[in-house]
Structure formats: C-alpha cells, structure tokens
C-alpha positions as CSV (number, residue, x, y, z in Angstrom):
1,M,62.5,-78.4,-34.7
2,V,63.9,-77.4,-38.1
3,R,61.2,-79.3,-39.9
4,G,58.3,-77.9,-37.7
5,T,59.2,-74.2,-38.6
6,P,57.9,-74.1,-42.2
7,F,54.7,-75.9,-41.1
8,R,53.9,-73.2,-38.4
9,A,54.5,-70.4,-41.0
10,A,52.2,-72.0,-43.4
11,C,49.5,-72.3,-40.8
12,Y,49.9,-68.6,-39.7
13,G,49.5,-67.6,-43.4
14,C,46.3,-69.5,-43.8
15,I,44.8,-68.0,-40.6
16,T,45.7,-64.5,-41.8
17,A,44.1,-65.1,-45.2
18,V,40.9,-66.3,-43.6
19,I,40.7,-63.3,-41.2
20,S,41.3,-60.9,-44.2
21,L,38.5,-62.5,-46.2
22,M,36.1,-62.4,-43.2
23,L,36.9,-58.6,-42.6
24,T,36.4,-57.9,-46.4
25,G,33.1,-59.8,-46.4
26,C,31.9,-57.8,-43.2
27,H,32.9,-54.6,-44.8
28,D,31.1,-55.4,-48.0
29,N,28.0,-56.4,-46.0
30,Q,28.0,-53.2,-44.0
31,S,28.4,-51.2,-47.2
32,N,25.5,-52.9,-48.8
33,Q,23.3,-52.3,-45.8
34,A,24.1,-48.6,-45.8
35,D,23.3,-48.2,-49.5
36,P,21.5,-51.3,-50.7
37,F,20.4,-49.6,-53.9
38,G,23.2,-47.2,-54.5
39,S,20.7,-44.2,-54.6
40,S,21.5,-42.2,-51.4
41,N,22.4,-39.1,-53.5
42,S,19.4,-39.2,-55.8
43,H,16.0,-37.6,-55.1
44,I,12.6,-37.5,-56.7
45,V,11.3,-33.9,-56.5
46,H,8.9,-31.4,-58.0
47,L,10.3,-28.6,-60.0
48,A,9.2,-25.1,-60.9
49,K,10.8,-22.2,-62.9
50,V,11.8,-18.7,-62.1
51,E,9.3,-16.6,-64.0
52,K,8.2,-13.1,-64.9
53,H,4.7,-12.2,-63.7
54,V,2.5,-9.1,-63.6
55,F,1.2,-8.4,-60.1
56,P,-0.9,-5.6,-58.6
57,T,0.9,-3.0,-56.8
58,I,-0.5,-3.3,-53.3
59,Y,-0.2,-0.7,-50.6
60,S,-1.0,-2.1,-47.1
61,V,-2.2,0.5,-44.6
62,P,-3.5,-0.1,-41.1
63,G,-6.8,1.5,-40.0
64,T,-9.5,1.4,-37.4
65,I,-13.1,0.0,-37.6
66,V,-15.6,2.8,-37.1
67,S,-19.4,3.0,-37.3
68,G,-21.0,4.0,-40.6
69,N,-23.3,6.3,-38.5
70,R,-22.5,8.3,-35.4
71,L,-24.7,10.1,-33.0
72,Q,-24.1,12.9,-30.6
73,I,-26.3,13.1,-27.6
74,A,-27.0,16.6,-26.3
75,S,-29.4,18.3,-24.0
76,R,-32.2,20.5,-25.2
77,V,-32.8,22.0,-21.8
78,T,-30.4,23.7,-19.3
79,G,-30.0,21.9,-16.0
80,Y,-27.6,19.9,-13.8
81,I,-27.0,16.4,-14.8
82,E,-28.4,14.0,-12.2
83,K,-27.3,10.7,-13.6
84,I,-25.5,9.2,-16.6
85,T,-26.5,5.5,-16.8
86,V,-23.8,4.4,-19.3
87,D,-20.1,4.4,-19.6
88,E,-17.7,4.2,-22.5
89,G,-17.9,0.9,-24.4
90,D,-21.3,0.0,-23.2
91,I,-23.9,-1.4,-25.7
92,V,-27.2,0.4,-25.5
93,E,-30.6,-0.7,-26.9
94,P,-33.3,1.6,-28.3
95,G,-35.3,3.4,-25.6
96,V,-32.8,2.9,-22.8
97,V,-32.4,6.0,-20.7
98,L,-28.9,7.5,-21.1
99,V,-29.0,10.8,-19.2
100,E,-31.2,12.2,-16.4
101,I,-31.2,16.0,-16.0
102,D,-32.5,18.0,-13.0
103,N,-35.9,19.4,-14.0
104,A,-36.3,21.9,-11.2
105,Q,-35.6,24.9,-13.5
106,L,-37.8,23.4,-16.2
107,E,-40.8,23.0,-13.8
108,A,-40.4,26.6,-12.8
109,S,-40.5,27.5,-16.4
110,I,-43.6,25.5,-16.9
111,K,-45.3,27.2,-14.0
112,S,-44.3,30.6,-15.3
113,A,-45.8,29.7,-18.7
114,E,-49.0,28.4,-17.1
115,A,-49.3,31.7,-15.2
116,G,-48.9,33.6,-18.5
117,V,-51.7,31.6,-20.1
118,T,-54.0,32.4,-17.1
119,S,-53.2,36.1,-17.3
120,A,-53.7,36.1,-21.1
121,Q,-57.1,34.3,-20.7
122,S,-58.2,36.9,-18.1
123,E,-57.1,39.7,-20.3
124,L,-59.1,38.2,-23.3
125,E,-62.2,37.7,-21.3
126,E,-62.1,41.3,-20.0
127,A,-61.6,42.6,-23.6
128,Q,-64.5,40.5,-24.9
129,N,-66.8,41.8,-22.2
130,D,-65.9,45.4,-23.0
131,V,-66.7,44.8,-26.7
132,K,-70.1,43.4,-25.8
133,R,-70.8,46.3,-23.4
134,F,-69.5,48.9,-25.8
135,R,-71.7,47.6,-28.7
136,K,-74.8,48.2,-26.6
137,L,-73.7,51.7,-25.6
138,V,-73.0,52.6,-29.2
139,R,-76.5,51.5,-30.2
140,S,-77.9,53.7,-27.5
141,K,-75.7,56.6,-28.6
142,T,-74.1,56.7,-25.1
143,I,-70.6,56.4,-26.4
144,T,-68.9,57.0,-29.7
145,E,-67.9,54.3,-32.1
146,D,-64.2,55.2,-31.6
147,K,-64.2,53.6,-28.2
148,L,-65.8,50.5,-29.6
149,R,-63.0,50.2,-32.2
150,K,-60.4,50.5,-29.5
151,A,-62.0,47.8,-27.5
152,I,-62.0,45.5,-30.5
153,V,-58.3,46.1,-31.1
154,R,-57.7,45.3,-27.4
155,Q,-59.7,42.1,-27.8
156,T,-57.6,41.1,-30.9
157,S,-54.4,41.8,-29.1
158,A,-55.5,39.7,-26.1
159,K,-56.3,36.7,-28.4
160,T,-52.8,37.0,-29.9
161,Q,-51.2,37.1,-26.4
162,L,-53.2,34.1,-25.3
163,T,-52.1,32.1,-28.4
164,K,-48.5,33.0,-27.8
165,A,-48.7,32.1,-24.1
166,Q,-50.3,28.7,-24.9
167,A,-47.6,28.0,-27.5
168,E,-44.9,28.8,-24.9
169,L,-46.6,26.5,-22.4
170,R,-46.7,23.6,-24.9
171,S,-43.1,24.0,-25.9
172,T,-42.0,24.1,-22.3
173,Q,-44.1,21.0,-21.4
174,Q,-42.5,19.2,-24.3
175,D,-39.1,19.9,-22.9
176,R,-40.1,17.9,-20.0
177,Q,-39.3,14.7,-22.0
178,Y,-35.8,15.8,-22.6
179,T,-34.9,15.7,-19.0
180,H,-34.7,11.9,-19.5
181,I,-32.6,11.3,-22.7
182,T,-33.1,8.0,-24.3
183,S,-31.1,6.1,-27.1
184,P,-32.9,6.2,-30.5
185,V,-31.0,3.2,-31.8
186,R,-28.9,0.2,-30.8
187,A,-25.3,1.7,-30.4
188,Q,-22.1,1.6,-28.5
189,V,-20.9,4.5,-26.3
190,R,-17.8,5.8,-27.9
191,E,-17.1,8.8,-25.7
192,R,-18.5,10.4,-22.5
193,L,-18.0,14.1,-22.4
194,Q,-19.7,15.1,-19.1
195,D,-20.3,13.7,-15.7
196,P,-23.1,13.9,-13.1
197,G,-23.0,17.2,-11.5
198,D,-22.1,19.1,-14.6
199,L,-24.4,21.8,-16.0
200,A,-25.9,20.7,-19.2
201,S,-26.7,23.6,-21.5
202,S,-28.9,23.4,-24.6
203,G,-27.0,21.9,-27.5
204,S,-24.0,20.9,-25.4
205,P,-22.9,17.3,-26.2
206,I,-23.0,14.8,-23.3
207,L,-22.3,11.4,-25.1
208,R,-21.1,10.2,-28.5
209,L,-22.5,7.0,-29.9
210,D,-21.5,4.6,-32.7
211,V,-24.5,3.1,-34.3
212,L,-24.1,-0.7,-34.4
213,G,-24.9,-1.9,-37.9
214,T,-22.9,-1.1,-41.0
215,M,-19.2,-0.7,-40.3
216,E,-16.5,1.1,-42.1
217,L,-12.7,1.0,-42.1
218,E,-11.0,4.4,-41.7
219,V,-7.4,4.6,-43.1
220,Y,-5.0,7.4,-44.0
221,L,-3.0,7.4,-47.2
222,P,0.0,9.5,-48.1
223,S,-0.8,12.4,-50.4
224,T,1.6,10.7,-53.1
225,R,-0.7,7.6,-53.1
226,I,-4.2,9.1,-52.8
227,G,-4.4,9.9,-56.6
228,N,-4.4,6.1,-57.4
229,V,-7.5,5.5,-55.4
230,V,-11.0,5.8,-56.8
231,A,-14.6,5.6,-55.3
232,D,-16.1,2.1,-55.3
233,Q,-12.7,0.5,-55.7
234,K,-12.5,-3.1,-54.3
235,V,-10.3,-3.5,-51.3
236,D,-9.2,-6.6,-49.3
237,V,-9.6,-5.9,-45.6
238,Y,-7.9,-8.1,-43.0
239,I,-9.4,-7.9,-39.5
240,Q,-6.8,-8.2,-36.8
241,S,-5.0,-11.6,-37.3
242,D,-7.6,-13.1,-39.7
243,K,-6.0,-14.7,-42.9
244,T,-9.2,-14.5,-44.9
245,P,-10.1,-10.9,-46.1
246,L,-13.3,-9.2,-46.1
247,A,-14.4,-7.6,-49.4
248,G,-14.7,-3.9,-48.9
249,N,-15.1,-1.0,-51.3
250,V,-13.9,2.6,-51.1
251,K,-16.9,4.7,-49.9
252,S,-15.3,8.2,-49.6
253,I,-12.0,10.0,-50.2
254,V,-11.0,13.1,-48.5
255,R,-8.3,14.4,-50.9
256,A,-7.5,17.4,-48.8
257,A,-4.4,16.2,-46.8
258,D,-3.7,16.9,-43.2
259,K,-1.3,19.7,-42.9
260,V,0.8,17.9,-40.3
261,T,0.8,14.2,-41.5
262,R,0.3,14.9,-45.2
263,R,-2.1,12.0,-45.3
264,S,-5.7,11.9,-46.6
265,K,-8.6,10.0,-45.1
266,V,-10.3,7.1,-46.9
267,R,-13.3,5.4,-45.7
268,I,-13.9,1.8,-46.8
269,A,-17.4,0.3,-46.5
270,L,-17.4,-3.3,-45.0
271,P,-20.0,-6.1,-45.5
272,D,-22.4,-6.8,-42.6
273,N,-20.5,-8.9,-39.9
274,Q,-21.7,-9.3,-36.4
275,S,-18.2,-9.8,-35.2
276,L,-17.1,-6.3,-36.2
277,A,-17.1,-3.6,-33.6
278,P,-15.9,0.0,-33.5
279,G,-12.3,0.4,-32.4
280,Q,-11.0,-2.9,-33.9
281,F,-7.7,-2.9,-35.7
282,A,-7.7,-3.8,-39.4
283,R,-5.4,-3.6,-42.5
284,A,-6.4,-2.7,-45.9
285,D,-4.6,-4.0,-49.0
286,I,-5.3,-1.2,-51.6
287,V,-4.4,-1.9,-55.3
288,L,-2.6,1.2,-56.7
289,G,-1.6,-0.3,-60.1
290,E,0.4,-3.1,-61.7
291,E,4.0,-4.1,-62.0
292,S,6.0,-6.8,-63.7
293,L,8.2,-8.8,-61.3
294,T,10.6,-11.7,-61.3
295,V,9.2,-14.3,-58.9
296,I,9.9,-17.7,-57.5
297,S,7.5,-20.1,-55.9
298,S,7.4,-19.6,-52.2
299,G,8.0,-23.4,-51.7
300,A,11.3,-23.3,-53.4
301,I,12.9,-21.0,-50.8
302,T,14.7,-22.9,-48.1
303,E,17.7,-22.4,-45.7
304,R,21.0,-24.2,-45.5
305,A,23.7,-23.2,-42.9
306,G,21.7,-20.1,-42.0
307,I,21.6,-18.9,-45.6
308,E,18.3,-18.3,-47.5
309,G,18.4,-19.8,-50.9
310,A,17.0,-22.2,-53.5
311,F,18.3,-25.4,-55.2
312,I,18.6,-24.9,-58.9
313,V,18.8,-27.9,-61.3
314,D,21.2,-27.9,-64.3
315,E,20.8,-29.7,-67.6
316,N,22.4,-32.9,-66.0
317,G,19.9,-33.0,-63.2
318,T,22.4,-31.9,-60.6
319,A,21.1,-29.8,-57.7
320,R,23.1,-26.6,-56.8
321,F,22.3,-24.4,-53.9
322,R,22.1,-20.7,-54.7
323,S,21.5,-17.9,-52.3
324,V,18.5,-15.6,-52.9
325,R,17.2,-12.2,-51.7
326,A,13.4,-12.3,-51.6
327,G,11.1,-9.3,-51.6
328,R,7.3,-9.0,-51.2
329,R,5.0,-12.1,-51.2
330,Y,2.2,-12.5,-53.6
331,K,0.0,-15.5,-52.6
332,N,2.2,-18.5,-53.6
333,Y,5.0,-16.4,-55.1
334,Q,7.9,-14.5,-53.7
335,E,9.4,-11.5,-55.4
336,L,13.1,-12.4,-56.4
337,L,15.4,-9.3,-55.9
338,A,18.6,-11.3,-56.4
339,G,19.2,-15.0,-57.3
340,P,18.6,-17.4,-60.2
341,E,17.7,-15.9,-63.6
342,I,14.3,-16.2,-65.4
343,G,13.7,-19.8,-66.8
344,V,16.0,-21.6,-64.4
345,S,14.5,-24.7,-62.8
346,V,14.2,-24.8,-59.0
347,V,13.3,-27.6,-56.6
348,L,9.9,-27.2,-54.8
349,N,9.8,-28.1,-51.1
350,P,13.4,-29.5,-51.2
351,P,13.9,-32.5,-48.9
352,V,16.0,-32.0,-45.8
353,L,18.6,-34.5,-47.0
354,L,19.1,-32.7,-50.4
355,R,22.6,-31.3,-50.6
356,E,24.8,-29.6,-53.1
357,G,25.7,-31.9,-56.0
358,D,22.9,-34.4,-55.4
359,H,21.1,-35.8,-58.5
360,V,17.4,-35.0,-58.8
361,T,14.7,-36.5,-60.9
362,Q,11.5,-34.6,-61.6
363,S,8.4,-36.4,-60.3
364,S,5.6,-37.2,-62.9
365,P,2.5,-35.0,-62.9
366,H,0.4,-37.8,-61.3
367,G,3.2,-38.7,-58.8
368,S,3.8,-42.1,-60.4
C-alpha cells in the first residue's frame, strides 16, 4: 500500500498536465478563429475634410401653380341663367357651351327693334313722297319753296332715324349669340360665381377660367427679402414631392407689400410641362446672395448611441467619435454649426462596426 501511493500521485499529475495542455490548445484555437488575422479593430475607409465653402443663400418659399392667363366669363345680355354646363375643376375645350341664358327678354328687344325699323321705313317713304309731290307743286307755283325745304328736312331726318333703327336691330340680333356663352380656349374652370336661376346682368362675371398652357408659380416673400430678387432671375422650382427641380425665372415682382402679411407677390414663369395644373403645390428656392460656411460631407455624419456625430481621424490613424450640430444642407454638404474644426479629417460613410479608438486606413483613390 505504501509503495503504490507515489505511483498514483504521479499518474494524477500526468493526467492534470495533459488536460491543461488540451484546454490551452482549445483556447488558442478559439482565439485564432475569432481573430485569425489580428485586424478586428482596423478598417479601410474613405476620408474627407471639414472645409470652408462659399454657398448661395437660398430662401425656400412655398407657392401655388397658377395659369399664366386667366379669363373671366361674363354675360353681355341681361337674363336669367338657364343652365351652367361646367363645374369647378372641369377642363373645357374651345367652342364648348359654358352658360345658357334665357333669351325671352332679348327676343322681345329684337321684336321692338324690328318694329322701330318698320316705322322708320314708313316715315322715310312718306317723306320721300312728299318731297316728290312738293317739287311738282313748286314748279307749278302752287306752293312756296319754303314748304319744299321743310319736306326735304323731314326726309333727311327720316333717313337718319331709319339708319339708327337698323343699327339697333343689328346690335340686338348680335346679342342673340351671347345667350349661349362658349369657351374661347382650352381651360380649367377655377371658380363658379353664379348658379342656374340667378339673374345675369351685363358685365356680371359668371365663371373664372385658367387657360391651360403656360403655367406660373405664385409665391409671397417678406418685405425684408424682396429687395434681393430681380426680374429674370433663375429659380429652382420643386413640384410637390419631386426631387428634380424645374428651371423657372422671375417674371414679375409686386414690390408693394400686403398691409396685413407684409409680404410681396412674385410670379415665376415655368417651362412647358403637361403635368402642371393650376392649384398644385410647389416650392421655390430663390437665391438671395452668397455666404461662407463651414461644411462637412453629408456622408460623414452618423449616429452612435442616439448622438449625431462624425468620426475624426488623428495623425496616428485612430478614429475618435465627436458629436456635431448640423445646419442647412447644400447638395452633398451639411452646414457645421458645432463640431470638428476646419481641416480635420473625417470618415465617410463609417462602417457600422467602427468604434471609438479603432484604427483606420484610407482607401486608395482606385479602391485598390
């Protein structure tokens, strides 16, 4: 028994040493699998610098698409409206009947004018016969020449009255066409001011139309900004949610500000575009000048733990996360209100796994 004890102890020692070596080998193997190249904290990235750029001062203002030309449909005759064939928003073609007006009163006026012409013709015929008869009597010394002169004056007056009556008849007959009002152009009904049954008087508007064709953007600028806008100035116009702007130019400026809003109206001419329609929403980016700004590439701004910032790179190639406060965006740049200073290198489109203290290497220009 005494001799066997040292032997057992030696065996236990050997087994322990073997297990320790096996565990060590397993640990080393797992370590190598997790980081076979020893580069888990190193990243190849693209870099940019915080810079100072001169950018245009852009004032964005919302507006409404309106027609370059507008029409007001009114009646030239007095009468009750029998029918209005269109409603607000309808598209009308040239020659389409828009409004029908009761012509009973007009027809009565025409009959009265016709009667006036008949009466004037009868008066003229009688005056002409008197002149003929009086000429003969003067030659025969039956009457004096004074009566003949009066007959000639009456004849001249009758001719004038007939001409006047005929002109009134033609004018009244021409009004007959205005009982059926048609659209002179292709347009959209913007506003309907009267309804069937209403009395339409001469010159009273019934409909307002927007001529479909050249469109304009109508915007209102504060009186403090209007002095920086000039006629024919180029303006980027964004229609609703479109990302590609239309090239507009300032057509007119009403520099007299509204007494309530203190804003002035500016109309911006737009290029021909079949998709444009009156009433659409749009936004105009109007350049009011230039300013020098500290900017950072938009791709350098990221978020870590809910904080907006960027990874700066020091002279040793170590990435450090710094919070930033961004302002306006200019294409691919973001205005930097607070953050890294000018000339500092920042990581573009930082990888998700990039963390504070990681080592970064700048990618070559060709990505090799």
